[in-house]
C-alpha positions as CSV (number, residue, x, y, z in Angstrom):
1,M,0.0,0.0,0.0
2,S,1.6,3.2,-1.2
3,K,-0.4,5.6,1.1
4,S,-1.5,5.2,4.6
5,S,-5.2,5.9,5.4
6,I,-6.2,9.1,7.3
7,L,-8.2,6.7,9.4
8,D,-5.0,5.2,10.9
9,Y,-4.5,8.4,13.0
10,T,-6.1,9.5,16.2
11,K,-7.3,13.1,16.4
12,D,-4.3,14.1,18.5
13,E,-1.9,12.6,15.9
14,L,-3.7,14.4,13.1
15,S,-3.5,17.7,15.0
16,K,0.3,17.4,14.8
17,I,0.3,16.5,11.1
18,I,-2.3,19.0,9.9
19,K,-1.9,22.7,10.6
20,P,-3.5,24.7,12.0
21,S,-4.5,21.9,14.5
22,F,-8.2,22.7,14.6
23,R,-8.4,21.4,11.0
24,A,-8.0,17.9,12.5
25,K,-11.3,18.3,14.3
26,Q,-13.0,19.4,11.1
27,L,-11.6,16.4,9.3
28,Y,-12.8,14.1,12.0
29,E,-16.3,15.5,11.7
30,W,-16.4,14.9,8.0
31,V,-15.2,11.3,8.3
32,Y,-17.0,10.1,11.4
33,K,-20.1,12.3,11.6
34,K,-20.9,13.0,7.9
35,Y,-19.5,9.7,6.4
36,V,-17.9,11.4,3.4
37,N,-16.2,9.3,0.7
38,S,-13.6,11.8,-0.5
39,F,-11.4,14.7,0.7
40,D,-13.1,16.8,-2.0
41,E,-16.3,16.8,0.0
42,M,-14.7,18.5,3.0
43,K,-15.7,21.9,1.8
44,N,-14.7,23.9,4.9
45,L,-11.1,22.7,4.5
46,P,-8.9,24.9,2.2
47,L,-8.4,23.6,-1.3
48,E,-4.7,23.5,-0.8
49,L,-5.1,21.3,2.3
50,R,-7.6,19.0,0.5
51,E,-5.1,18.6,-2.4
52,E,-2.3,17.8,0.1
53,L,-4.5,15.2,1.8
54,K,-5.4,13.6,-1.5
55,N,-1.7,13.4,-2.5
56,N,-0.5,11.9,0.7
57,Y,-3.3,9.8,2.2
58,N,-6.2,7.5,1.3
59,L,-9.5,8.0,3.0
60,I,-11.4,4.6,3.3
61,P,-8.9,1.7,3.1
62,L,-11.4,-1.0,2.2
63,K,-14.4,-1.5,0.0
64,S,-17.4,-3.8,0.2
65,A,-16.8,-6.9,-1.9
66,Y,-19.9,-9.0,-1.0
67,I,-22.8,-8.8,1.4
68,E,-25.1,-11.6,2.6
69,K,-28.3,-10.8,4.4
70,S,-30.1,-13.2,6.7
71,K,-33.9,-13.4,7.2
72,D,-33.3,-12.4,10.8
73,G,-31.8,-9.1,9.7
74,S,-28.1,-9.8,10.3
75,K,-25.7,-9.1,7.6
76,K,-22.3,-10.6,6.8
77,Y,-19.8,-8.4,5.0
78,L,-16.8,-9.3,3.0
79,F,-14.5,-6.3,2.7
80,M,-11.6,-6.1,0.3
81,L,-8.5,-4.3,1.4
82,E,-6.2,-2.2,-0.9
83,D,-3.8,-5.1,-1.3
84,G,-6.7,-7.4,-2.5
85,K,-6.9,-9.4,0.7
86,T,-10.3,-9.8,2.3
87,V,-11.8,-9.8,5.8
88,E,-15.2,-10.3,7.3
89,S,-17.5,-8.3,9.6
90,V,-21.0,-8.9,10.8
91,L,-23.9,-6.6,11.7
92,L,-26.3,-8.1,14.3
93,P,-29.6,-6.4,15.1
94,M,-29.9,-7.2,18.8
95,K,-33.2,-5.6,19.7
96,K,-35.9,-4.3,17.3
97,E,-37.6,-1.0,17.5
98,K,-40.2,-0.9,20.3
99,Y,-43.2,1.4,20.6
100,D,-45.7,2.0,23.3
101,D,-49.5,1.7,22.9
102,D,-49.7,5.3,21.6
103,G,-47.2,4.6,18.9
104,N,-44.4,6.5,20.6
105,L,-40.9,5.1,20.1
106,I,-39.5,3.6,23.3
107,H,-36.2,2.5,21.9
108,Q,-34.6,2.2,18.5
109,T,-33.1,-0.9,17.0
110,R,-29.9,-1.8,18.8
111,Y,-26.9,-3.2,16.9
112,T,-23.7,-5.1,17.6
113,I,-21.0,-5.1,15.0
114,C,-18.4,-7.9,15.0
115,I,-15.1,-6.8,13.4
116,S,-11.8,-8.4,12.3
117,S,-8.4,-7.5,13.5
118,Q,-6.2,-9.6,11.2
119,V,-6.2,-11.2,7.8
120,G,-6.3,-14.8,8.8
121,C,-5.3,-16.0,12.2
122,K,-2.3,-17.8,13.9
123,I,-4.3,-19.5,16.6
124,G,-5.6,-22.5,14.5
125,C,-8.7,-23.5,16.4
126,S,-9.9,-26.8,15.1
127,F,-13.6,-25.6,15.0
128,C,-12.8,-22.4,13.1
129,L,-12.5,-21.8,9.3
130,T,-10.4,-18.6,9.6
131,G,-7.3,-20.3,10.8
132,K,-7.3,-22.9,8.1
133,S,-6.3,-20.2,5.5
134,G,-3.3,-19.3,7.7
135,F,-2.1,-15.9,8.9
136,L,-1.4,-13.2,6.4
137,R,-1.0,-9.9,8.2
138,N,-2.3,-7.6,10.9
139,L,-4.9,-5.0,10.0
140,T,-4.0,-1.3,10.5
141,P,-6.1,0.9,12.8
142,G,-7.8,2.4,9.8
143,E,-8.7,-1.0,8.4
144,I,-10.2,-1.9,11.7
145,T,-12.2,1.3,12.3
146,S,-13.5,1.6,8.7
147,Q,-15.4,-1.7,9.1
148,V,-17.7,0.0,11.6
149,L,-17.8,3.2,9.6
150,M,-18.8,1.3,6.4
151,I,-21.4,-0.8,8.1
152,K,-23.0,2.2,9.8
153,K,-23.1,4.1,6.5
154,D,-24.4,1.1,4.5
155,N,-27.3,0.7,7.0
156,N,-28.1,4.4,7.4
157,I,-27.3,4.2,11.1
158,A,-27.0,7.9,12.1
159,E,-23.8,9.2,13.5
160,N,-25.3,9.8,17.0
161,R,-26.6,6.2,17.2
162,R,-24.3,4.2,19.3
163,V,-23.5,0.6,18.5
164,N,-21.8,-2.2,20.4
165,I,-18.5,-3.3,19.0
166,V,-17.0,-6.8,19.5
167,F,-13.4,-7.6,18.3
168,M,-14.5,-11.1,17.5
169,G,-14.2,-11.4,13.7
170,M,-11.2,-12.8,11.9
171,G,-8.0,-12.9,13.8
172,E,-6.8,-12.7,17.4
173,P,-7.1,-9.1,18.7
174,L,-4.4,-9.4,21.3
175,D,-2.0,-10.6,18.7
176,N,-2.4,-7.2,17.1
177,L,-2.6,-5.3,20.4
178,E,-1.1,-1.9,19.5
179,N,-3.3,-1.4,16.4
180,V,-6.4,-2.6,18.3
181,K,-5.5,-0.2,21.1
182,K,-5.4,2.7,18.7
183,A,-8.7,1.6,17.1
184,V,-10.3,1.6,20.5
185,E,-9.1,5.1,21.1
186,I,-10.4,6.3,17.7
187,F,-13.8,4.6,18.3
188,S,-14.0,6.3,21.7
189,D,-13.2,9.8,20.6
190,P,-16.2,12.1,21.3
191,L,-15.6,13.9,18.0
192,G,-15.3,10.6,16.2
193,L,-17.8,7.7,16.4
194,A,-18.1,8.4,20.2
195,I,-18.5,4.7,21.1
196,S,-17.7,4.4,24.8
197,P,-15.1,1.7,25.8
198,R,-17.9,0.1,27.8
199,R,-19.6,-0.7,24.5
200,Q,-16.4,-2.3,23.1
201,T,-15.5,-5.9,23.9
202,I,-12.2,-7.5,23.0
203,S,-12.6,-11.3,22.6
204,T,-9.4,-13.3,23.0
205,S,-8.5,-17.0,22.7
206,G,-6.6,-16.5,25.9
207,L,-3.1,-15.0,25.4
208,S,-2.6,-14.6,29.1
209,S,0.5,-12.3,28.8
210,Q,-1.4,-10.0,26.4
211,I,-4.4,-10.0,28.7
212,K,-2.1,-8.6,31.3
213,K,-0.8,-5.9,28.9
214,L,-4.3,-5.0,27.9
215,G,-5.2,-4.6,31.6
216,E,-2.2,-2.4,32.2
217,M,-3.4,-0.1,29.3
218,N,-6.6,0.4,31.3
219,L,-8.7,1.3,28.2
220,G,-12.0,0.6,29.9
221,V,-13.0,-2.0,27.4
222,L,-14.8,-5.2,28.3
223,L,-13.0,-8.6,28.1
224,A,-14.3,-11.8,26.7
225,I,-12.4,-15.1,26.9
226,S,-13.0,-17.8,24.3
227,L,-12.7,-20.7,26.8
228,H,-14.7,-23.6,25.2
229,A,-13.3,-26.3,27.5
230,V,-12.8,-26.9,31.2
231,D,-9.7,-29.0,31.1
232,D,-6.4,-28.5,29.3
233,E,-6.6,-31.8,27.4
234,L,-9.8,-30.9,25.5
235,R,-8.9,-27.3,25.2
236,E,-5.6,-28.3,23.5
237,Q,-7.6,-30.4,21.0
238,L,-9.9,-27.5,20.3
239,M,-7.4,-24.7,20.6
240,P,-3.7,-25.6,20.2
241,I,-2.7,-22.2,21.7
242,N,-3.6,-23.8,25.0
243,K,-0.2,-25.5,25.0
244,A,1.4,-22.0,25.4
245,Y,-1.4,-20.4,27.4
246,N,-3.1,-23.0,29.6
247,I,-6.4,-22.5,31.5
248,E,-4.7,-21.8,34.8
249,S,-2.6,-19.0,33.3
250,I,-5.7,-17.5,31.7
251,I,-7.7,-17.6,34.9
252,N,-4.8,-15.9,36.8
253,A,-4.6,-13.1,34.2
254,V,-8.3,-12.6,34.3
255,K,-8.3,-12.2,38.1
256,E,-5.9,-9.3,37.7
257,F,-7.8,-7.6,34.9
258,P,-9.5,-4.3,35.9
259,V,-13.3,-4.7,35.6
260,D,-15.8,-1.9,35.9
261,A,-18.0,-2.3,39.0
262,R,-21.1,-2.7,36.8
263,K,-19.5,-5.2,34.4
264,R,-18.3,-8.7,34.3
265,V,-15.7,-10.7,32.3
266,M,-17.4,-12.7,29.6
267,F,-16.5,-16.4,29.1
268,E,-17.5,-17.6,25.7
269,Y,-18.2,-21.3,25.8
270,L,-18.8,-23.0,22.4
271,V,-21.1,-26.0,23.1
272,I,-20.3,-29.0,20.9
273,K,-22.4,-32.1,20.8
274,D,-21.0,-35.0,22.9
275,L,-17.8,-33.1,23.6
276,N,-18.3,-30.4,26.3
277,D,-22.1,-30.3,26.7
278,D,-22.5,-32.5,29.8
279,I,-23.3,-31.6,33.4
280,K,-19.8,-32.9,34.4
281,S,-18.3,-30.1,32.3
282,A,-20.7,-27.6,33.9
283,K,-19.6,-28.6,37.4
284,K,-16.0,-28.1,36.4
285,L,-16.8,-24.7,34.9
286,V,-18.5,-23.5,38.1
287,K,-15.4,-24.5,40.1
288,L,-13.1,-22.9,37.6
289,L,-14.8,-19.5,37.7
290,H,-15.1,-19.4,41.5
291,G,-14.0,-15.9,42.8
292,I,-14.3,-14.3,39.4
293,K,-17.0,-11.7,38.5
294,A,-18.0,-13.7,35.4
295,K,-20.7,-14.2,32.9
296,V,-20.8,-17.3,30.8
297,N,-22.2,-17.0,27.2
298,L,-23.1,-20.4,25.8
299,I,-22.9,-20.6,22.0
300,F,-24.4,-23.3,19.9
301,F,-21.7,-24.7,17.5
302,N,-22.5,-23.5,14.0
303,P,-21.7,-26.3,11.6
304,H,-19.8,-25.7,8.4
305,E,-18.8,-28.0,5.6
306,G,-15.9,-30.3,6.5
307,S,-16.3,-29.9,10.2
308,E,-16.0,-33.0,12.4
309,Y,-18.1,-31.3,15.2
310,K,-21.9,-31.2,15.5
311,R,-24.5,-28.8,16.9
312,P,-25.6,-29.7,20.4
313,E,-29.1,-30.6,21.4
314,V,-31.2,-27.7,22.8
315,K,-32.1,-29.7,25.9
316,D,-28.4,-30.2,26.7
317,V,-27.6,-26.6,26.4
318,L,-30.5,-25.6,28.5
319,G,-29.5,-28.1,31.2
320,F,-26.0,-26.8,31.1
321,Q,-27.3,-23.2,31.6
322,D,-29.7,-24.3,34.4
323,Y,-26.8,-25.9,36.3
324,L,-24.6,-22.8,36.1
325,I,-27.4,-20.5,37.2
326,K,-28.4,-22.7,40.1
327,H,-24.8,-22.6,41.3
328,G,-24.4,-18.8,41.2
329,V,-22.9,-18.3,37.7
330,L,-24.7,-15.7,35.5
331,C,-25.2,-17.5,32.2
332,T,-26.9,-16.7,28.9
333,I,-27.4,-18.5,25.7
334,R,-26.4,-16.6,22.6
335,E,-29.2,-16.3,20.1
336,S,-28.1,-18.0,16.9
337,K,-28.2,-15.5,14.1
338,G,-27.5,-15.8,10.4
339,L,-27.8,-19.6,10.2
340,D,-29.2,-19.2,6.6
341,I,-26.1,-17.4,5.4
342,S,-22.3,-17.8,5.8
343,A,-22.5,-17.1,9.5
344,A,-19.5,-19.0,10.8
345,C,-16.4,-16.8,10.8
346,G,-14.4,-17.5,7.7
347,Q,-17.2,-19.1,5.7
348,L,-17.9,-16.1,3.4
349,K,-14.2,-15.5,2.8
350,D,-13.7,-19.2,2.1
351,R,-16.3,-19.0,-0.7
352,K,-15.9,-15.5,-2.0
353,G,-12.6,-14.0,-0.9
354,K,-8.8,-14.4,-0.9
């Protein structure tokens, strides 16, 4: 890529590059509030500055290559980067518009956007398609943030409408920690997308040393751990990274992570038929999470072609949830969305991308 994107820079960084510095605030407003597609549209910037920006920077560092829409309203995006590589993002409508009996709007549709942090992934989880294509490179801060920008624009989500962001697409966010950190700061800027860190969740496969670094950064983000197993033997089968970062090291790192008084650490638990869906596993999970302000999110395994794993029975997942709740662990079951499209991470890229 010959030029960096203007989206790679925080507002403070831009104020040092662009003079006078107040022009950085104007530029931020054009990009993140008005969703412009070119520097030429930034009419309150001097022509000379617009020409300088065009000559030295790109604006949006990706373009939409393919979109699949589910009957439940979720959308799967395949974005093409400037070097021709592709990544996936997902828009999930979490709550529909609600009106009172008089027709007054109580609340608008609420959205979560799942975004990628890498092209490919190094982790190599046995249940995931993303890692099968190998790791190619990290995404830049602008490539990360523009996923949200493009999705908001494509769905006419107004600039003052807040969304929830989950770093849970392709790649391991903590393996690209510096760029993810900068993306969090850009998302959070009041003059940018103004998405509070409390609305941003970083989901990790459990790089315990990086969890510690993230905690020391004190960004205010929420933490989600992709646990998926309650003993090292099974977790190594599902997630080879467990050989380097075992369950004990992850739990120790989580106990040191700064958690907002009103929030919890999320533990993602992918439920796979006849593998980790039994009450014995639920008992071990309760013991494992003792002393942690935790919430467990049970996820039905989403089958894909060539997978050796199967979707669990609803009754088994409900039984698992019931055991956790009865033993004092907050537990939810993630609503399955996009089952009629390429919902599993990596599926759309596998069919359409590079």
